[in-house]
N, C-alpha and C positions, 0 to 999 in steps of 0.2 A: 216565535220561531216556527211553530207548527204551521202557521199560515203561509209563511215564506216557502217552507218545504212543499206544502200542498200546491201553491201557485207554480212553483218550479217543475213539479211533476206534471201538472196539467200542461203547461207550456211546452215542455220537452216532448210529451206524448203527442200533442197536436203538431208539432214541428216534424216529428217522425212520421206521422200520418200524412202530412203534406208532402214530404219527400217520397214516401211510398206511392202516393197518388201520381206523382210525376213519373216515377219509374214504370208504373203499370200503364200510364197513359202512352208512354214511349212504345211499350210492347204492343199495345192496342193500335197505335198509329202504324207500326210496321206490319201488323197483321192485316189491317184493312187498306193499307196503302194511301192513307191520307194523314196530313199533319194537324187536322183539327183537334183531336183529343189532346195532343201535346201542347198546342197553342192555348187551348182552354185552361189547362192545368197551369201553364206558366202565367196566364192572366190572373188566375185566382192567387197564386203564390205571390206575384208582383203586387197585387192589391193588399194582401195581408202584410207584406213587407212595408209598403208605404204607410198603411194604417198603424202598424207597430212603431214606425219612426215618427210619425206625426202625433200620435196620442201621447201626451206628456207623461201621465202616470204610468202608462204601460212601458214607455221608454226607461223610466226610472227603475221599474221593477225588473226589466230584462237586464239591467247592469249589475244586479246582485250576484254575489259569488255562487250561490246555490243553483241558480239558473244555468251558469256556465258549466258547473259540475254535472248536473243532470243532462245537459246537452252532450257532454262528452260521453257519458254512459249510453245515451240514446245512439250516438254515432257509432260506438262500438258494436251495439246489438244490430243496428240496421245497415251498416255499411261495411265495416272492416271484416267482421267474421263472415257475413255471407259472401263477400268478394272472395276471400281465401277459400271458403268451403265450395263455392260454385266452381272455381277454377280447379280445385283438387278433384271434386266429383265428376266434373266433365272429362278431365284427363283420364281418370280411372274407368269411367263408363265407356269412353271411346276406345280405350285399350281392350276392355273386355268384350264389348258388343259391337264395335265398329261404329262409324259415323252414321249409319242409316237410320238407327233407332233413337238417336238423341234429340231431345228438345233444344231449341236455341239456347245459348248461353245466357241471354238476357232474361228469358223466362225462368231458367233455373235460379238466377240471382234474385228475381222478383219473388219467387216462392220462398227461398231461404230468408230474404230480407222481411217478408211479411211474418214469417215464423219467429224471427228475431225480434221484430217489433211487438208481437203478441207476447213473447216471453218477457220483454222489457216491461210492458204494461201490467202484466200479471205480477211481476216482481214488485212493481211500485204499489199495486194494490195490497199485496201481502205485507209490505212494509208499512203501509198506511194503517192496516188493521193491527199490526203489532204495536205501532206507536200509539194507537188509540187505546189499546188495552193497557199499556204502560201508563198513560196519562190518567186513566180511570183508577188504577190501583194507587197512584200517588195521591 
């Protein structure tokens, strides 16, 4: 059970990092005015999806319940909360400061999503340490 949990944590963390790289590449593409960073990120994500689909042991591993549960936790930390917070913060800052000093909404989302992903990974590390201590005491 501990190995399944560890694999689920690693896969969900890497998937979150993959989506973060896509979000940051979109911001970079808008900043430099070229689609190359976004296309490169999409190419890497597509290659990983094809590899996960074609590699039979990994495909079986991804079907387990813990993987889906960890992915849901990851999506909450990297997508749902940052979207709501970015919208709320942008509206509040625009009301207070005006639109001249505000960063783009996508950049605000990327910063909050990165903070959410880091929080998610740190939470997983702390849980792993706690489960390790519990296993040693038994």
